[in-house]
MIZA-869908 format. One record per residue: residue number from 1; residue in one letter; x, y, z of N, C-alpha, C, O in turn. Coordinates in Angstrom, 2 decimals. Layout:
   num   residuo      n_xx      n_yy      n_zz     ca_xx     ca_yy     ca_zz      c_xx      c_yy      c_zz      o_xx      o_yy      o_zz
   NUM         A         X         Y         Z         X         Y         Z         X         Y         Z         X         Y         Z
...
end
This chain:
   num   residuo      n_xx      n_yy      n_zz     ca_xx     ca_yy     ca_zz      c_xx      c_yy      c_zz      o_xx      o_yy      o_zz
     1         X    -98.38     34.85     38.92    -97.08     34.43     39.37    -97.21     33.97     40.83    -97.79     34.68     41.65
     2         X    -96.66     32.79     41.15    -96.79     32.29     42.51    -95.75     32.95     43.41    -94.79     33.53     42.91
     3         X    -95.91     32.86     44.72    -95.01     33.55     45.66    -93.57     33.03     45.59    -92.63     33.81     45.77
     4         X    -93.38     31.76     45.34    -92.01     31.23     45.28    -91.25     31.83     44.10    -90.06     32.14     44.21
     5         X    -91.94     31.99     42.97    -91.30     32.58     41.80    -90.98     34.05     42.03    -89.94     34.53     41.59
     6         X    -91.88     34.77     42.70    -91.61     36.19     43.02    -90.40     36.31     43.92    -89.55     37.19     43.73
     7         X    -90.32     35.42     44.92    -89.19     35.46     45.85    -87.88     35.19     45.10    -86.88     35.86     45.34
     8         X    -87.90     34.20     44.19    -86.71     33.85     43.43    -86.27     35.03     42.55    -85.08     35.34     42.49
     9         X    -87.20     35.68     41.89    -86.86     36.82     41.02    -86.35     38.00     41.85    -85.47     38.73     41.40
    10         X    -86.89     38.19     43.04    -86.42     39.28     43.91    -84.97     39.03     44.33    -84.16     39.95     44.33
    11         X    -84.65     37.78     44.69    -83.27     37.45     45.11    -82.31     37.63     43.94    -81.21     38.15     44.12
    12         X    -82.72     37.21     42.76    -81.86     37.38     41.58    -81.64     38.86     41.27    -80.54     39.26     40.91
    13         X    -82.68     39.67     41.41    -82.55     41.12     41.17    -81.61     41.77     42.17    -80.81     42.62     41.79
    14         X    -81.70     41.38     43.44    -80.80     41.96     44.46    -79.36     41.56     44.17    -78.45     42.38     44.29
    15         X    -79.14     40.29     43.77    -77.78     39.84     43.45    -77.22     40.60     42.25    -76.04     40.94     42.23
    16         X    -78.06     40.86     41.26    -77.64     41.61     40.08    -77.25     43.04     40.46    -76.23     43.55     39.99
    17         X    -78.05     43.67     41.29    -77.75     45.04     41.72    -76.44     45.08     42.52    -75.64     46.00     42.34
    18         X    -76.21     44.10     43.40    -74.97     44.06     44.19    -73.77     43.87     43.27    -72.71     44.44     43.51
    19         X    -73.93     43.07     42.22    -72.83     42.85     41.29    -72.50     44.13     40.53    -71.33     44.45     40.34
    20         X    -73.50     44.87     40.10    -73.26     46.12     39.38    -72.56     47.14     40.27    -71.66     47.85     39.82
    21         X    -72.98     47.22     41.53    -72.34     48.16     42.46    -70.88     47.77     42.65    -70.01     48.65     42.68
    22         X    -70.57     46.47     42.78    -69.20     46.02     42.97    -68.34     46.34     41.75    -67.18     46.71     41.89
    23         X    -68.91     46.22     40.55    -68.16     46.52     39.33    -67.83     48.00     39.28    -66.70     48.36     38.93
    24         X    -68.75     48.86     39.62    -68.50     50.31     39.60    -67.43     50.66     40.61    -66.57     51.50     40.33
    25         X    -67.45     50.05     41.78    -66.45     50.36     42.81    -65.06     49.88     42.38    -64.07     50.57     42.64
    26         X    -64.98     48.72     41.74    -63.69     48.20     41.29    -63.12     49.08     40.19    -61.91     49.33     40.16
    27         X    -63.95     49.57     39.28    -63.47     50.44     38.21    -62.90     51.73     38.78    -61.93     52.25     38.24
    28         X    -63.49     52.25     39.86    -62.95     53.46     40.48    -61.58     53.18     41.08    -60.71     54.05     41.03
    29         X    -61.36     52.01     41.65    -60.07     51.67     42.25    -58.99     51.54     41.19    -57.84     51.87     41.46
    30         X    -59.31     51.06     40.00    -58.33     50.87     38.95    -57.83     52.18     38.36    -56.78     52.20     37.72
    31         X    -58.54     53.24     38.56    -58.14     54.51     37.99    -57.02     55.19     38.78    -56.43     56.15     38.29
    32         X    -56.72     54.72     39.98    -55.63     55.33     40.74    -54.32     55.00     40.05    -54.12     53.87     39.60
    33         X    -53.42     55.98     39.96    -52.16     55.85     39.24    -51.08     55.47     40.23    -50.93     56.08     41.29
    34         X    -50.33     54.46     39.87    -49.22     54.02     40.70    -47.95     54.31     39.93    -47.84     53.93     38.77
    35         X    -46.99     54.97     40.56    -45.72     55.27     39.92    -44.94     53.98     39.70    -44.96     53.09     40.56
    36         X    -44.25     53.87     38.54    -43.44     52.67     38.33    -42.28     52.63     39.30    -41.82     53.68     39.75
    37         X    -41.81     51.47     39.62    -40.72     51.29     40.58    -39.43     51.76     39.93    -39.14     51.41     38.78
    38         X    -38.69     52.52     40.65    -37.42     53.05     40.17    -36.29     52.39     40.94    -36.47     52.03     42.10
    39         X    -35.11     52.22     40.31    -33.99     51.63     41.04    -33.53     52.54     42.18    -33.56     53.76     42.08
    40         X    -33.12     51.89     43.26    -32.69     52.65     44.43    -31.24     53.04     44.22    -30.41     52.23     43.80
    41         X    -30.94     54.28     44.50    -29.58     54.78     44.33    -29.15     55.36     45.66    -29.96     55.93     46.40
    42         X    -27.89     55.21     45.94    -27.39     55.75     47.20    -27.41     57.29     47.18    -27.49     57.94     48.22
    43         X    -27.35     57.84     45.95    -27.42     59.29     45.85    -28.86     59.74     45.88    -29.76     58.96     45.58
    44         X    -29.06     60.92     46.21    -30.39     61.52     46.17    -30.72     61.83     44.72    -29.91     62.42     44.00
    45         X    -31.90     61.44     44.31    -32.33     61.78     42.96    -33.27     62.96     43.05    -34.00     63.15     44.02
    46         X    -33.22     63.73     42.01    -34.10     64.89     42.01    -35.39     64.50     41.32    -35.39     63.81     40.31
    47         X    -36.47     64.95     41.89    -37.78     64.65     41.33    -38.40     65.95     40.84    -38.21     67.04     41.39
    48         X    -39.13     65.77     39.77    -39.85     66.92     39.25    -41.08     67.13     40.11    -41.42     66.28     40.93
    49         X    -41.74     68.26     39.93    -42.92     68.51     40.75    -44.00     67.44     40.58    -44.81     67.24     41.49
    50         X    -44.04     66.75     39.43    -45.07     65.73     39.21    -44.70     64.43     39.90    -45.49     63.49     39.89
    51         X    -43.53     64.35     40.50    -43.12     63.15     41.20    -42.31     62.21     40.34    -42.11     61.06     40.75
    52         X    -41.84     62.61     39.19    -41.07     61.75     38.28    -39.57     61.97     38.53    -39.16     63.05     38.95
    53         X    -38.77     60.92     38.26    -37.32     61.00     38.44    -36.72     61.67     37.20    -37.21     61.47     36.09
    54         X    -35.69     62.44     37.40    -35.00     63.09     36.31    -34.38     62.01     35.42    -33.62     61.18     35.92
    55         X    -34.68     62.01     34.12    -34.27     60.95     33.21    -32.77     60.91     32.98    -32.22     59.83     32.76
    56         X    -32.08     62.05     33.03    -30.64     62.04     32.81    -29.92     61.33     33.94    -28.96     60.59     33.70
    57         X    -30.36     61.52     35.14    -29.72     60.86     36.27    -30.11     59.37     36.30    -29.30     58.55     36.74
    58         X    -31.29     59.01     35.85    -31.76     57.62     35.88    -30.99     56.76     34.88    -30.85     55.56     35.11
    59         X    -30.50     57.32     33.77    -29.77     56.56     32.77    -28.49     55.97     33.35    -28.07     54.89     32.93
    60         X    -27.87     56.64     34.30    -26.63     56.18     34.89    -26.86     55.05     35.89    -25.92     54.35     36.26
    61         X    -28.09     54.85     36.31    -28.39     53.82     37.31    -28.55     52.44     36.70    -28.52     51.46     37.45
    62         X    -28.70     52.29     35.38    -28.92     50.98     34.75    -27.60     50.28     34.51    -26.57     50.92     34.33
    63         X    -27.64     48.95     34.51    -26.47     48.11     34.33    -26.24     47.87     32.85    -27.18     47.59     32.11
    64         X    -25.00     47.96     32.41    -24.66     47.71     31.01    -24.50     46.20     30.83    -23.60     45.60     31.42
    65         X    -25.34     45.59     30.03    -25.38     44.13     29.87    -24.14     43.61     29.16    -23.70     42.51     29.46
    66         X    -23.55     44.36     28.23    -22.37     43.91     27.51    -21.18     43.69     28.43    -20.29     42.91     28.11
    67         X    -21.14     44.35     29.55    -20.03     44.21     30.48    -20.08     42.88     31.25    -19.10     42.48     31.86
    68         X    -21.22     42.20     31.20    -21.36     40.95     31.95    -20.55     39.81     31.35    -19.97     39.02     32.09
    69         X    -20.50     39.72     30.02    -19.76     38.66     29.37    -20.57     37.36     29.35    -21.73     37.34     29.75
    70         X    -19.94     36.28     28.88    -20.59     34.98     28.78    -20.33     34.16     30.03    -19.27     34.26     30.65
    71         X    -21.30     33.36     30.38    -21.17     32.49     31.54    -20.31     31.30     31.15    -20.46     30.74     30.07
    72         X    -19.40     30.91     32.03    -18.52     29.78     31.78    -18.91     28.65     32.74    -19.05     28.86     33.94
    73         X    -19.07     27.43     32.16    -19.44     26.29     32.96    -18.21     25.45     33.28    -17.31     25.31     32.45
    74         X    -18.19     24.91     34.46    -17.08     24.09     34.90    -17.29     22.66     34.40    -18.33     22.08     34.70
    75         X    -16.34     22.07     33.65    -16.53     20.70     33.15    -16.58     19.67     34.28    -17.07     18.56     34.07
    76         X    -16.08     20.01     35.46    -16.12     19.08     36.58    -17.51     19.02     37.22    -17.76     18.17     38.07
    77         X    -18.39     19.91     36.80    -19.73     19.92     37.37    -20.53     18.70     36.95    -21.52     18.36     37.59
    78         X    -20.12     18.04     35.88    -20.83     16.84     35.43    -21.99     17.20     34.52    -22.19     18.36     34.16
    79         X    -22.74     16.19     34.16    -23.88     16.40     33.29    -25.01     17.02     34.09    -25.37     16.51     35.16
    80         X    -25.57     18.12     33.58    -26.59     18.84     34.33    -27.89     18.05     34.47    -28.54     18.12     35.52
    81         X    -28.28     17.32     33.44    -29.59     16.68     33.43    -29.48     15.16     33.60    -30.39     14.44     33.18
    82         X    -28.42     14.68     34.19    -28.27     13.24     34.40    -29.24     12.79     35.48    -29.49     13.51     36.44
    83         X    -29.78     11.59     35.31    -30.70     11.07     36.33    -29.88     10.58     37.52    -28.79     10.03     37.37
    84         X    -30.42     10.79     38.66    -29.75     10.36     39.87    -30.63      9.37     40.60    -31.86      9.44     40.51
    85         X    -30.01      8.45     41.31    -30.76      7.44     42.04    -30.07      7.20     43.37    -28.84      7.31     43.48
    86         X    -30.85      6.87     44.36    -30.31      6.56     45.67    -29.96      5.09     45.78    -29.29      4.67     46.74
    87         X    -30.40      4.29     44.83    -30.12      2.85     44.86    -28.63      2.63     44.60    -28.04      3.30     43.76
    88         X    -28.04      1.68     45.31    -26.61      1.41     45.06    -26.42      0.77     43.69    -27.29      0.07     43.19
    89         X    -25.28      1.03     43.10    -24.98      0.48     41.78    -24.73     -1.02     41.93    -24.15     -1.46     42.92
    90         X    -25.20     -1.81     40.93    -24.97     -3.25     41.03    -23.48     -3.55     40.87    -22.75     -2.82     40.20
    91         X    -23.03     -4.64     41.50    -21.60     -4.98     41.36    -21.30     -5.39     39.92    -22.19     -5.85     39.22
    92         X    -20.07     -5.23     39.49    -19.73     -5.60     38.11    -19.87     -7.11     37.92    -19.68     -7.89     38.85
    93         X    -20.23     -7.51     36.69    -20.44     -8.92     36.37    -19.09     -9.55     36.06    -18.32     -9.04     35.24
    94         X    -18.82    -10.66     36.71    -17.55    -11.37     36.49    -17.64    -12.20     35.22    -18.75    -12.48     34.75
    95         X    -16.52    -12.60     34.66    -16.54    -13.44     33.46    -17.27    -14.77     33.69    -17.93    -15.28     32.78
    96         X    -17.17    -15.34     34.91    -17.88    -16.59     35.20    -19.39    -16.37     35.14    -20.11    -17.21     34.60
    97         X    -19.86    -15.27     35.69    -21.29    -14.95     35.66    -21.76    -14.72     34.22    -22.86    -15.13     33.85
    98         X    -20.93    -14.06     33.41    -21.28    -13.86     32.01    -21.41    -15.19     31.28    -22.32    -15.36     30.47
    99         X    -20.51    -16.14     31.55    -20.57    -17.45     30.91    -21.84    -18.19     31.32    -22.48    -18.82     30.48
   100         X    -22.21    -18.12     32.59    -23.44    -18.78     33.07    -24.66    -18.17     32.41    -25.57    -18.89     32.00
   101         X    -24.70    -16.85     32.31    -25.83    -16.17     31.67    -25.93    -16.56     30.20    -27.04    -16.73     29.68
   102         X    -24.82    -16.69     29.52    -24.81    -17.08     28.11    -25.32    -18.50     27.94    -26.07    -18.78     27.00
   103         X    -24.92    -19.41     28.85    -25.41    -20.80     28.80    -26.92    -20.84     29.01    -27.62    -21.59     28.34
   104         X    -27.42    -20.06     29.95    -28.87    -20.02     30.21    -29.62    -19.49     28.99    -30.68    -20.01     28.64
   105         X    -29.07    -18.48     28.35    -29.72    -17.93     27.16    -29.75    -18.96     26.04    -30.77    -19.10     25.37
   106         X    -28.66    -19.68     25.83    -28.61    -20.72     24.79    -29.58    -21.84     25.10    -30.22    -22.38     24.19
   107         X    -29.71    -22.22     26.38    -30.63    -23.29     26.75    -32.07    -22.88     26.45    -32.88    -23.71     26.04
   108         X    -32.39    -21.62     26.66    -33.74    -21.13     26.37    -34.01    -21.15     24.87    -35.13    -21.43     24.44
   109         X    -33.00    -20.86     24.08    -33.17    -20.82     22.63    -33.33    -22.24     22.08    -34.11    -22.44     21.15
   110         X    -32.61    -23.22     22.64    -32.62    -24.57     22.11    -33.92    -25.31     22.40    -34.32    -26.15     21.60
   111         X    -34.60    -25.03     23.49    -35.83    -25.75     23.81    -36.95    -25.24     22.92    -37.31    -24.06     22.99
   112         X    -37.50    -26.11     22.10    -38.60    -25.67     21.23    -39.87    -25.48     22.04    -40.05    -26.10     23.09
   113         X    -40.74    -24.66     21.56    -42.00    -24.47     22.27    -42.82    -25.76     22.22    -42.66    -26.55     21.29
   114         X    -43.68    -25.97     23.19    -44.47    -27.20     23.17    -45.40    -27.23     21.96    -45.86    -26.19     21.48
   115         X    -45.65    -28.44     21.49    -46.51    -28.61     20.32    -47.94    -28.19     20.69    -48.39    -28.47     21.80
   116         X    -48.63    -27.54     19.78    -50.00    -27.13     20.09    -50.90    -28.35     20.22    -50.72    -29.35     19.52
   117         X    -51.86    -28.25     21.10    -52.80    -29.34     21.31    -54.21    -28.85     21.02    -54.51    -27.67     21.20
   118         X    -55.06    -29.74     20.56    -56.43    -29.32     20.27    -57.18    -29.04     21.57    -56.85    -29.60     22.61
   119         X    -58.18    -28.20     21.51    -58.97    -27.95     22.72    -59.78    -29.19     23.08    -60.06    -30.01     22.20
   120         X    -60.17    -29.34     24.34    -60.98    -30.50     24.70    -62.33    -30.45     23.98    -62.87    -29.38     23.70
   121         X    -62.85    -31.63     23.68    -64.13    -31.70     22.97    -65.25    -31.14     23.84    -65.38    -31.50     25.01
   122         X    -66.03    -30.27     23.26    -67.14    -29.66     23.97    -68.48    -30.25     23.52    -69.54    -29.77     23.94
   123         X    -68.43    -31.27     22.68    -69.65    -31.86     22.16    -70.25    -32.84     23.16    -69.55    -33.48     23.94
   124         X    -71.55    -32.93     23.12    -72.28    -33.93     23.90    -73.05    -34.80     22.90    -73.71    -34.29     22.01
   125         X    -72.94    -36.11     23.07    -73.60    -37.06     22.19    -75.08    -37.12     22.57    -75.41    -37.36     23.73
   126         X    -75.97    -36.92     21.58    -77.41    -36.99     21.82    -78.01    -38.28     21.30    -78.96    -38.81     21.88
   127         X    -77.47    -38.80     20.22    -77.99    -40.04     19.66    -77.56    -40.19     18.23    -76.79    -39.39     17.70
   128         X    -78.09    -41.26     17.57    -77.77    -41.47     16.17    -78.98    -42.06     15.47    -79.86    -42.65     16.09
   129         X    -78.99    -41.90     14.16    -80.06    -42.45     13.32    -79.42    -43.27     12.22    -78.43    -42.85     11.62
   130         X    -79.98    -44.46     11.95    -79.43    -45.35     10.93    -80.52    -45.61      9.92    -81.63    -46.00     10.27
   131         X    -80.18    -45.40      8.63    -81.10    -45.69      7.54    -80.30    -46.42      6.46    -79.48    -45.83      5.76
   132         X    -80.55    -47.69      6.34    -79.79    -48.49      5.37    -78.34    -48.56      5.80    -78.03    -49.00      6.90
   133         X    -77.44    -48.11      4.92    -76.01    -48.10      5.26    -75.52    -46.69      5.63    -74.32    -46.47      5.75
   134         X    -76.44    -45.75      5.80    -76.07    -44.37      6.19    -76.41    -44.15      7.66    -77.48    -44.55      8.13
   135         X    -75.47    -43.49      8.40    -75.66    -43.23      9.82    -75.44    -41.75     10.08    -74.47    -41.16      9.61
   136         X    -76.35    -41.15     10.84    -76.21    -39.76     11.27    -76.00    -39.73     12.78    -76.55    -40.55     13.51
   137         X    -75.21    -38.78     13.22    -74.96    -38.59     14.65    -75.53    -37.23     15.04    -75.38    -36.25     14.32
   138         X    -76.19    -37.19     16.20    -76.75    -35.95     16.73    -75.87    -35.49     17.89    -75.72    -36.20     18.89
   139         X    -75.29    -34.32     17.74    -74.39    -33.75     18.77    -74.90    -32.38     19.16    -75.63    -31.73     18.42
   140         X    -74.50    -31.94     20.35    -74.82    -30.58     20.80    -73.58    -29.95     21.40    -72.73    -30.63     21.98
   141         X    -73.49    -28.63     21.26    -72.38    -27.87     21.84    -72.89    -26.45     22.10    -73.34    -25.78     21.17
   142         X    -72.82    -26.00     23.34    -73.25    -24.64     23.72    -74.63    -24.31     23.18    -74.81    -23.28     22.53
   143         X    -75.60    -25.16     23.42    -77.00    -24.96     23.02    -77.19    -24.94     21.50    -78.20    -24.42     21.02
   144         X    -76.26    -25.47     20.73    -76.42    -25.61     19.29    -76.41    -27.09     18.96    -75.57    -27.84     19.46
   145         X    -77.34    -27.49     18.14    -77.45    -28.90     17.75    -76.86    -29.10     16.37    -76.99    -28.26     15.49
   146         X    -76.19    -30.27     16.20    -75.55    -30.60     14.94    -75.98    -32.01     14.52    -76.10    -32.90     15.36
   147         X    -76.19    -32.20     13.22    -76.45    -33.51     12.64    -75.37    -33.72     11.60    -75.23    -32.92     10.67
   148         X    -74.61    -34.81     11.74    -73.48    -35.02     10.84    -73.39    -36.49     10.43    -73.78    -37.38     11.17
   149         X    -72.86    -36.71      9.22    -72.55    -38.05      8.71    -71.03    -38.18      8.61    -70.32    -37.19      8.74
   150         X    -70.56    -39.36      8.40    -69.12    -39.59      8.28    -68.58    -38.77      7.11    -69.13    -38.81      6.01
   151         X    -67.50    -38.04      7.36    -66.85    -37.22      6.34    -67.33    -35.78      6.30    -66.73    -34.96      5.61
   152         X    -68.41    -35.43      7.03    -68.92    -34.05      7.03    -68.21    -33.21      8.10    -67.74    -33.71      9.12
   153         X    -68.16    -31.90      7.80    -67.53    -30.96      8.74    -68.58    -30.40      9.69    -69.75    -30.24      9.34
   154         X    -68.12    -30.11     10.91    -68.97    -29.49     11.93    -68.32    -28.16     12.28    -67.21    -28.14     12.82
   155         X    -68.98    -27.07     12.00    -68.49    -25.70     12.28    -67.13    -25.40     11.65    -66.39    -24.56     12.17
   156         X    -66.78    -26.05     10.58    -65.51    -25.85      9.88    -64.30    -26.08     10.80    -63.17    -25.76     10.42
   157         X    -64.52    -26.64     11.98    -63.44    -26.91     12.93    -63.21    -28.41     13.08    -62.08    -28.85     13.32
   158         X    -64.26    -29.18     12.95    -64.18    -30.63     13.18    -64.72    -31.38     11.96    -65.53    -30.85     11.19
   159         X    -64.25    -32.62     11.80    -64.76    -33.52     10.77    -65.11    -34.83     11.46    -64.34    -35.32     12.29
   160         X    -66.27    -35.39     11.13    -66.70    -36.65     11.71    -66.03    -37.78     10.91    -66.20    -37.88      9.70
   161         X    -65.25    -38.63     11.63    -64.50    -39.69     10.96    -65.17    -41.05     11.07    -65.45    -41.68     10.05
   162         X    -65.43    -41.50     12.29    -66.03    -42.82     12.47    -67.09    -42.78     13.55    -67.08    -41.93     14.44
   163         X    -68.02    -43.74     13.44    -69.07    -43.89     14.44    -69.08    -45.37     14.82    -69.19    -46.24     13.96
   164         X    -68.95    -45.64     16.11    -69.04    -47.02     16.59    -70.05    -47.06     17.73    -70.65    -46.04     18.08
   165         X    -70.24    -48.24     18.31    -71.18    -48.38     19.41    -70.65    -47.72     20.69    -71.44    -47.34     21.55
   166         X    -69.33    -47.59     20.82    -68.73    -47.05     22.05    -68.30    -45.59     21.93    -68.24    -44.89     22.94
   167         X    -68.00    -45.11     20.72    -67.44    -43.75     20.60    -67.68    -43.18     19.21    -68.04    -43.88     18.26
   168         X    -67.45    -41.86     19.13    -67.47    -41.13     17.87    -66.09    -40.50     17.73    -65.61    -39.86     18.67
   169         X    -65.45    -40.67     16.58    -64.11    -40.11     16.36    -64.25    -38.87     15.48    -64.85    -38.90     14.41
   170         X    -63.68    -37.78     15.99    -63.68    -36.49     15.28    -62.25    -36.06     15.04    -61.35    -36.42     15.80
   171         X    -62.03    -35.29     13.98    -60.70    -34.72     13.70    -60.80    -33.20     13.86    -61.64    -32.55     13.24
   172         X    -59.91    -32.66     14.72    -59.80    -31.20     14.86    -58.98    -30.71     13.68    -57.77    -30.93     13.63
   173         X    -59.62    -30.04     12.73    -59.01    -29.72     11.44    -57.82    -28.76     11.51    -56.85    -29.00     10.78
   174         X    -57.81    -27.70     12.33    -56.63    -26.81     12.31    -55.32    -27.52     12.65    -54.26    -27.12     12.16
   175         X    -55.37    -28.57     13.49    -54.15    -29.29     13.85    -54.12    -30.71     13.28    -53.15    -31.44     13.48
   176         X    -55.18    -31.11     12.59    -55.32    -32.46     12.05    -55.12    -33.50     13.16    -54.41    -34.48     12.99
   177         X    -55.77    -33.26     14.31    -55.64    -34.12     15.49    -56.95    -34.87     15.71    -58.02    -34.28     15.69
   178         X    -56.84    -36.18     15.91    -58.02    -37.02     16.15    -58.40    -36.95     17.62    -57.54    -36.96     18.51
   179         X    -59.73    -36.88     17.87    -60.26    -36.86     19.22    -61.44    -37.82     19.29    -62.19    -37.98     18.33
   180         X    -61.58    -38.45     20.44    -62.63    -39.46     20.59    -63.65    -38.96     21.61    -63.31    -38.53     22.70
   181         X    -64.93    -39.04     21.21    -66.05    -38.68     22.07    -66.74    -39.98     22.49    -67.36    -40.63     21.65
   182         X    -66.65    -40.37     23.78    -67.29    -41.61     24.21    -68.81    -41.47     24.19    -69.35    -40.39     24.47
   183         X    -69.50    -42.56     23.88    -70.96    -42.58     23.85    -71.41    -43.22     25.15    -71.04    -44.36     25.44
   184         X    -72.21    -42.52     25.94    -72.75    -43.07     27.19    -74.25    -43.01     27.15    -74.83    -42.20     26.43
   185         X    -74.87    -43.87     27.92    -76.32    -43.86     28.04    -76.66    -42.82     29.09    -76.17    -42.91     30.22
   186         X    -77.47    -41.85     28.77    -77.74    -40.74     29.68    -78.51    -41.18     30.92    -78.28    -40.64     32.00
   187         X    -79.39    -42.14     30.80    -80.19    -42.54     31.94    -79.36    -43.32     32.95    -79.49    -43.09     34.16
   188         X    -78.53    -44.22     32.51    -77.79    -45.09     33.43    -76.35    -44.64     33.60    -75.71    -45.01     34.59
   189         X    -75.82    -43.87     32.67    -74.42    -43.45     32.75    -73.49    -44.54     32.23    -72.27    -44.37     32.28
   190         X    -74.03    -45.63     31.73    -73.21    -46.72     31.21    -72.87    -46.47     29.75    -73.58    -45.75     29.04
   191         X    -71.77    -47.08     29.32    -71.40    -47.00     27.91    -72.32    -47.90     27.11    -72.71    -48.97     27.58
   192         X    -72.67    -47.48     25.90    -73.48    -48.31     25.01    -72.61    -49.17     24.15    -73.10    -49.94     23.33
end
């Protein structure tokens, strides 16, 4: 056993011994008897030699609960659990203000929500391949590449409608909205 471990075990042993001594001392203190508190009477009470109050005289010192009766609450006291606030009460609403508020509410109800619009096209045109009368377009979106022909769906969200020298027309299927993707030359930035 190394010296550090011996020192640690010695300290733990001393702490254990101190705890046991404290427990024994506390148990001795709890054994002292304390007389229960007795009501104070203006008359002298007689005590027995053991220090106890005579029980016949003590019975007369207690209060008879039936003589108290029921508590009566004053109705003018108000609601006991009502919330209170330091903020001043708002002034009453006039009939003119009510009419204005009603007109504003009706105006809000009558205006229809704006029509939904398709999200902006996120596709980038990479190129196209032509074989006979069939044309394929190569598109990319968020590092995913797509090859599509006219009439095919892309990610179940778009359909390829037309391919021209200047643009590719796609339909956003959830709203049936047509969107145009311009074709540019990547090296020069010019339209093809």
